[in-house]
N, C-alpha and C positions, 0 to 999 in steps of 0.2 A: 718462602713460608717462614723461615725463622733466621733472624740476624740478631746477634747480641747488641744491646743498647749501650752506647757510649755517651759521654757527655754530648757529643755532637750527634744529635738523633738524625740528621740528614744522611749520615752513613748507614743508619739501620734500615732505610727504606729501599732494599734491594732484593736480591732473589730470596724466596721464601724457604725452600727445603733443600737447596743445591748442597751436594756434598762439600764443596769448596766452603761454603758459609759456615759449615760446622765442624768439619774435620780437617780442612786444608787440602783434601785431594781434589783432582778436577772431576766435574760432572762428567758421566758417561755419555760419549758423542755418538748417537744413534740416529740415523736419518730415515728410518723406516717407519711408514705408517701402514695400517693394514686395512683391507676392505672389511666391510661389515662382517662379524662373525655370528654364527648360530647362537641363540640362547642356551645357556647350560642347563635350562630346565625348561622344556617346552609347555609342561603343564603347571608351571609356577604361576601363581596369581600376579597380576599387573596392575600398576595404577593407571587408572583412565587418563589419557593425555588430553588437555584442553586445546581447544583450537589456537595455534600459535598466532601472535601478533603479526603484522606484516613489518618485517625489519627494513631499515635501510641497506643499501648495498654495502656501506661500510660497516655494518654491524652484523653480517652475516657470519655463522660459524664456518671456519674453513673446512668444510667437508662437502662431498657430492652425494652424500647419503641422504635420501628421503624415505621416511617410514610412516606408515599410517598410525593413526592412534589406536592404543590397545584398549581392550575392553575390560570392565571390571569383572572380578571374580572373587569367590570367598577367600578371605585372608586367614592365615595361621592365627591361632589365638594362644594365650598364655605365654608369649615370648617378650624378652626385653631387649631392647636395642639401645645401645648409648651412642649419641651423636656428640661429637667434640668439635665445635666450632673454633678453629685456630685463633690465638692471640686474644687480645681484649681491648676496649676502646681507652682504658685508662692507663694501659701500659706504659706510654711514652711519657707520663708525668710522674711515674714512680720507679725511676731507674734504678735505685738501690734495691728495691724489693726484686724487681725481675732480673738483676744481674746477680743476684745471689746464687751460688753454686748448689746444685742439688743432684742426687744420684741419677745417672742416666743408663745404668746398665752395663754389663761387660766390663765392670770395674772402672767405669768412667764417670766423670761429672760434667754438667754444663749449665749455663745459665737457667734459672728458674722460667723464664718465658722471653719472649722478644716482641717487638711492635709489629713485625711484618712488613710486608710491601705495600705498593700502591700502584694505581695506574699513573700514567704521565699527566693526566688532569687532576689528580689528587684523590681519586676514589680509593679508600683504604682497604686492605685486606681483611682487617678485623670486621669491618662493616658488611663486606661480602659474605664472609664465613657466617656471621650471625643471621643475616637475612635467609641465606641458603639453608642454614640449620633449621630455622623456624618453618620454612617450607616443606622440608623433608620430614620434619616431625608432624606437621599438619597431615600429610599424606599417609604416614604410617599410622598414626592414631586413628585415622578414618578407616584404616583396615583392621583395626583391633589390635595393633602392636602397642605395647607399653614402651614409650621413650623416656630415656634419661639423658638430660643435657649436662654437660661438665661446667657449664657456667650459666647464671640464671638471666644475664641481659649483656648489653654491649658497653657498659659505663663503669665496669669493675676493672680489677687488677688480676692477672693470672687466671686461674689457678696455675701452679707450677706444673711443669710437664710431668713429674713424678706423681703428683696429686691426680692430675688427669688420668694417668694410667690406673690408680688406685681405684677411682671412681668406677671404672669398667670392670676391674676385678671384683670389687665388693658388690657389685649389682648382680653378678652372676650372668652378665649379658650373653645372649646367643651371638651377638655380633657388635663390634665397636667400629665405628667410621669416623675418622678425624677429616675434617674439612679444611682445606687450604687453597691458595692460588699462589703460583710461582711469580718471580720477577727476573727472569733470565734477560740479559742484554744481548745474547747472541743474535746475529742477524737472522731472521726468519723463524726464530724458535716459537713454536705454538703447539697447542695440543695438550691432552691431559696424560697423566700416568699415575699408577697407584703403586705405592711403596708397602712393602711387608717385610718383616724380620727374616734375615737370611745371613749365616746360617741359624735355624731356629734354636732356641734356648729351652723350650718346653714343647710338648705335644700340640698345644692350641696354636702355637707360632708356626707350625709345619704345615701339613695338608689343609686343616681347616681355613687357616689365613690365607693360604694360596687359592683355596677354592672360592672364598670370599672375594678376593682380588679379581679371579676370573669372572665370577658373576657380575660384579660390577663393571669390569671392563666390557663384557659382551652387551650389557644392557646399554652403556654410554655409547657404544659404537653403533647399536641398533637405534638409538635415538638421534644419529646423525652427527654425533662428536667425534672428531679426529683424534687419534692417538699422538703422543708426543713425537715431535721431530728431533728432540735433542736429549732426552733422557729415557732410560730403560729400553726395553724391546718390546714391541707389540702392546705398549700401554702398561707393561708391568716392570717394576723397578725394585729388585732385591737390595735391601739396605741393612746395614749393621751398626749405623750411627745414629739413629733417632730413638730418644729416650721412651717415647710412648709406645714404640714397637718392641724395644727390648725389655720393657718391664711389664708387658701385657701377659696375662694368664687366660685371656679370651681370644677368640679370632678377631684379629684387628687388622685393618688396612688404613693407610693415610691416603687421601685423594688430593693430588695436585690438579685442581679442575681446569687449569689453563694458565697462560702466561699475560700476567697484567701489564707487561711492558710492550706486548705486540698489540699495535693499534687496533686492528680488525677484532681480535680476541678480547681485548680490553673492552670494546664497545658492548659485546655480548655479556660479558661478565657484570658490566655496569648497569645493564637494562633489567627491569622487572621481569619482562618476557624471557631474556636469556637465563636469568637465575631460575625461573619457573621451568624451563627445559631441562636444566642441569638437575634440579630437584627431583623431577619426575623419572629421569634416567636412573638418578641414585637410588631412589626409593624402590624402583622396579627391580634394580640389582640386588639390593637387600632382600626383598621378597623372594626373588628367585633363589638366593642363598637359603632362605629359611625353609623354603619348600612348602 
């Protein structure tokens, strides 16, 4: 998810949110995947799932779970959700701006932003997160949810990580979801994980954020997506080193949707059908959390 940009930008296109990239400590090595879990709210409204395109065998999601499309139901109204698509398309050409140190919470600072990772074939994380965010926004607005995006397009720079947190705080959001994809080079590393602030620094970072993480995890598993084989436990990853999580005053989760360096998972993340599948699962998780 995030790597500080240097004069040689090739070094920046590696793991997105791995602890080693941000703090120097090794990423947690967990090899557990979970079988599909029940929804956190059986009565929660769901996004109708469109008929999936027929993927090639190389582009299948590494999961054995198959689920039937969910039906539409009345959506909650009067809620604000902030969607934060990670990175930005102009970051790589504005190194001075995105290398500037900004507050990161817990008394730390870190670079304003980073370029993100990419697949082996060159599909960049910033393009993935923007496309996915637009899809999630469309699904939520169709259900009566007001969606605020932390950036207006995929051609700008930043905003800085502290500004992204401030957008969520100032909006009074019921939920903030930051979208990313990882770049682990570990053999066989694949699957999604959800990061949340731990130990929490305020009430919103505690049980509300953990409940949001569980709601997203459950709907992503129900959508046939596999939990991470290399980070977190059963798809959940407590973190104290991510600025957006440290600085938030709203229920907030960062989603590492998958590993862009795993060939099979990269094929799914790079395809419109694959991104729609992730979008539907994430939107369903948000709606489940909102109740």
